[in-house]
C-alpha positions as CSV (number, residue, x, y, z in Angstrom):
1,M,100.6,94.3,170.8
2,K,99.2,95.1,174.4
3,L,97.4,98.3,174.6
4,V,96.1,99.9,177.9
5,I,93.2,102.0,177.8
6,N,91.5,103.1,181.3
7,G,93.7,100.4,183.2
8,E,92.5,97.6,181.1
9,T,94.8,95.9,178.7
10,F,93.6,94.6,175.2
11,D,95.6,92.6,172.6
12,Y,95.7,94.4,169.3
13,D,97.1,93.1,166.2
14,M,98.7,96.1,164.3
15,E,99.5,93.9,161.2
16,H,96.1,93.2,160.1
17,R,93.2,95.6,159.5
18,P,89.9,94.0,158.0
19,L,88.2,96.0,155.5
20,S,85.2,96.0,157.3
21,E,87.2,97.8,160.0
22,A,88.6,100.4,157.6
23,L,84.9,101.0,156.3
24,A,83.6,101.3,159.8
25,I,86.3,103.9,160.5
26,E,85.2,105.9,157.3
27,K,81.5,105.4,158.0
28,A,81.8,106.6,161.9
29,W,84.2,109.2,161.4
30,G,83.1,110.7,158.2
31,R,86.6,110.9,156.5
32,R,88.7,108.4,154.5
33,Y,90.7,105.9,155.9
34,A,93.8,107.1,154.5
35,E,93.2,110.6,156.1
36,W,92.7,108.6,159.5
37,Q,96.2,106.8,158.9
38,Q,98.0,110.2,158.1
39,E,96.3,112.0,161.0
40,L,97.2,109.2,163.4
41,G,100.8,109.2,162.3
42,G,100.9,113.2,162.8
43,G,99.5,112.6,166.5
44,S,95.9,113.8,166.0
45,A,94.1,113.4,169.4
46,E,90.8,112.9,167.3
47,A,92.6,110.0,165.2
48,W,93.9,108.5,168.5
49,A,90.3,108.6,169.7
50,V,89.4,106.7,166.5
51,F,92.2,104.3,167.2
52,A,91.0,103.6,170.9
53,W,87.6,103.0,169.5
54,T,88.8,100.5,167.0
55,V,90.5,98.6,170.0
56,W,87.2,98.6,171.9
57,R,85.4,97.4,168.8
58,R,87.5,94.6,168.1
59,D,87.1,93.5,171.7
60,G,83.3,93.4,171.1
61,R,82.3,96.7,172.9
62,E,79.6,98.8,171.4
63,V,81.0,102.3,171.7
64,E,79.7,105.3,169.8
65,L,82.5,107.1,168.2
66,A,80.7,110.4,168.9
67,D,80.8,109.9,172.7
68,L,84.5,109.9,172.5
69,L,84.9,112.9,170.1
70,E,82.4,115.0,172.1
71,G,83.9,114.0,175.5
72,R,81.0,112.1,176.9
73,L,83.2,109.0,177.1
74,D,86.9,109.5,178.1
75,F,90.2,107.9,178.6
76,D,93.7,108.6,179.8
77,Y,95.2,109.6,176.3
78,T,98.9,109.4,178.0
79,E,98.2,105.9,179.1
80,L,97.2,104.7,175.6
81,M,100.2,106.4,174.1
82,R,102.7,105.0,176.5
83,S,101.4,101.4,175.9
84,F,101.4,102.2,172.3
85,N,105.2,103.3,172.2
86,K,106.1,100.3,174.4
87,G,104.4,97.9,172.2
88,I,106.1,99.5,169.0
89,A,109.6,99.2,170.9
90,E,109.0,95.8,172.0
91,E,108.2,94.7,168.3
92,L,110.9,96.4,166.8
93,K,113.3,94.6,169.4
94,A,111.6,91.3,168.5
95,E,112.3,91.9,164.8
96,D,116.0,92.8,165.3
97,P,117.2,91.3,168.5
98,T,120.9,92.5,167.9
99,S,122.3,95.3,169.9
100,G,122.4,97.4,166.6
101,A,126.3,97.3,166.2
102,E,127.4,96.4,162.6
103,P,130.9,95.3,161.8
104,L,133.0,98.3,161.0
105,T,134.0,96.9,157.4
106,D,132.3,94.6,154.9
107,P,133.5,91.1,155.3
108,D,135.0,91.3,151.6
109,G,136.6,94.9,152.3
110,T,135.2,98.3,153.2
111,A,131.8,98.5,151.6
112,T,132.2,102.1,150.5
113,T,135.2,101.4,148.4
114,S,134.5,100.9,145.0
115,G,136.3,98.2,143.1
116,S,137.7,100.4,140.8
117,T,139.3,102.9,143.1
118,S,143.3,102.8,142.5
119,G,145.5,102.3,145.4
120,R,146.5,105.8,145.5
121,S,144.0,108.0,147.1
122,L,142.8,111.2,145.7
123,R,143.4,113.0,148.8
124,S,147.1,111.9,149.0
125,S,147.5,112.8,145.4
126,G,148.1,116.6,146.0
127,S,146.3,117.4,143.1
128,A,142.5,117.7,141.7
129,P,141.0,114.8,140.0
130,G,142.1,114.6,136.2
131,K,144.9,117.4,136.8
132,P,148.8,116.6,137.1
133,G,150.3,117.3,140.3
134,S,152.6,120.4,140.7
């Protein structure tokens, strides 16, 4: 995935996270890695600062997380979010290149119709299930 931070583009592999990175997140942030994942998914700005820190860290940059969290080092949050969302959309499109259209019926018949359904529909029977018609 291509991520943009302060106009600079970074390649970032979202599929793999080394244990050393998860441990570094816990040590630098002072919270559990699972909390970071939850906060990131919830849109926490602090968690996204940690995310930017991991991007820079993978690129070999020595950045103090405290500098980000305390505002001594800043970046364009919207730019990062746009590039992240664009990257996710591109990955999803690459995984499923179809238009999203599905056939109206299952090749062997209607997928929602049970094989044990009688030819006579309950809707057209004029009576409730298990009760004789009037």
